[in-house]
C-alpha positions as CSV (number, residue, x, y, z in Angstrom):
1,D,-0.2,13.1,-13.1
2,N,1.9,12.4,-10.1
3,P,5.6,12.4,-10.7
4,T,6.3,10.6,-7.4
5,I,4.3,7.4,-8.2
6,A,4.4,7.6,-12.1
7,P,7.7,5.5,-12.2
8,L,6.0,2.7,-10.3
9,L,3.2,2.5,-12.8
10,A,5.2,2.8,-16.0
11,G,4.6,0.2,-18.8
12,K,1.9,-2.4,-18.6
13,I,-0.2,-2.4,-15.4
14,T,-2.1,-5.5,-14.2
15,A,-4.7,-5.3,-11.4
16,K,-6.5,-8.4,-10.0
17,V,-9.1,-8.6,-7.2
18,A,-11.0,-11.6,-5.7
19,G,-13.5,-11.1,-3.0
20,D,-17.2,-10.6,-2.3
21,L,-19.6,-7.8,-2.5
22,A,-22.3,-7.5,0.0
23,T,-25.0,-4.9,0.6
24,D,-22.8,-2.8,2.8
25,T,-19.3,-4.3,2.7
26,I,-16.7,-5.3,0.1
27,V,-14.5,-8.2,1.2
28,I,-11.2,-8.5,-0.6
29,D,-9.8,-11.9,-0.3
30,S,-6.8,-11.0,-2.4
31,G,-5.8,-8.3,-4.7
32,S,-2.8,-7.2,-6.6
33,V,-1.3,-4.4,-8.7
34,T,1.8,-5.2,-10.8
35,S,3.9,-3.3,-13.2
36,E,7.4,-3.7,-14.6
37,V,8.9,-2.3,-11.4
38,L,6.1,-3.1,-8.8
39,D,4.6,-6.2,-7.3
40,S,2.0,-5.4,-4.8
41,G,-0.8,-7.2,-2.9
42,F,-3.6,-6.5,-0.5
43,N,-6.6,-8.0,1.4
44,G,-9.2,-6.7,3.7
45,R,-12.6,-5.1,4.1
46,V,-14.3,-1.8,3.0
47,S,-17.6,-0.7,4.6
48,L,-19.9,0.9,2.1
49,A,-22.2,2.0,5.0
50,D,-19.7,4.1,6.9
51,G,-16.4,4.2,4.8
52,A,-14.3,2.3,7.3
53,I,-11.4,0.5,5.7
54,D,-9.3,-2.3,7.1
55,L,-6.5,-3.4,4.6
56,N,-3.2,-5.4,4.8
57,L,-0.8,-4.1,2.2
58,R,2.5,-5.4,0.9
59,A,4.7,-4.2,-2.0
60,V,8.1,-4.9,-3.5
61,A,9.4,-2.3,-5.9
62,A,12.5,-1.6,-7.9
63,S,14.3,1.0,-5.8
64,A,15.2,2.9,-9.0
65,A,11.5,3.8,-9.4
66,L,11.4,5.4,-5.9
67,P,12.0,9.1,-5.2
68,A,15.7,10.2,-5.9
69,A,16.0,11.5,-2.3
70,V,15.8,8.0,-0.8
71,R,17.5,5.9,-3.4
72,G,21.0,6.3,-1.9
73,V,20.2,4.2,1.2
74,L,18.2,1.4,-0.7
75,A,19.3,-1.9,-2.3
76,E,18.1,-2.9,-5.7
77,R,14.6,-3.7,-4.4
78,T,12.5,-2.5,-1.5
79,Q,9.9,-4.3,0.4
80,L,7.0,-2.4,2.3
81,S,4.2,-3.7,4.3
82,A,1.5,-2.2,6.5
83,A,-1.9,-2.7,8.1
84,L,-4.0,0.3,7.1
85,K,-7.3,1.3,8.8
86,R,-9.7,4.0,8.3
87,D,-12.6,4.4,10.8
88,A,-16.0,5.8,10.2
89,N,-14.8,9.2,11.4
90,G,-12.1,9.4,8.7
91,D,-9.2,8.8,11.1
92,V,-6.5,6.8,9.5
93,T,-3.9,4.5,11.1
94,A,-1.1,2.6,9.5
95,N,0.3,-0.2,12.0
96,A,3.1,-2.6,11.5
97,I,4.7,-0.4,8.9
98,R,7.9,-2.3,7.8
99,L,10.4,-1.3,5.1
100,V,13.2,-3.6,4.2
101,S,15.9,-2.9,1.5
102,G,19.3,-4.6,1.7
103,A,20.8,-3.9,5.1
104,L,18.2,-1.3,5.9
105,T,15.2,-2.2,8.0
106,A,12.7,0.3,9.4
107,D,9.6,-0.4,11.5
108,G,6.9,2.2,12.6
109,Q,3.4,3.4,12.7
110,A,1.5,6.5,11.7
111,S,-1.8,8.1,12.2
112,L,-4.0,10.9,10.9
113,A,-6.9,12.2,13.1
114,D,-9.0,15.2,12.5
115,N,-7.0,15.8,9.3
116,K,-3.8,16.4,11.4
């Protein structure tokens, strides 16, 4: 139970994935998770050999399903996209993060290395 994401997954949830499974890699040509308030998509690669991940993510959510602390600056719907990478050492980067909701636009990047 996670009260932060629970509203995004309320009601019927549909997940779809198309891709290929090789000996050491999962290639995701297209994937999606949808609910009553969320429409998301992703594609990329996951290495079964070393745990590296390279995913492109996008989501459109009803802002009412997002945490109350941010709703005041958002329009009815919020779009989020990012390129997420995890290397074999477990370091994570999110590049080309973009949030758009009404007149609000935010761009950025984030990283986590050595669990910091």
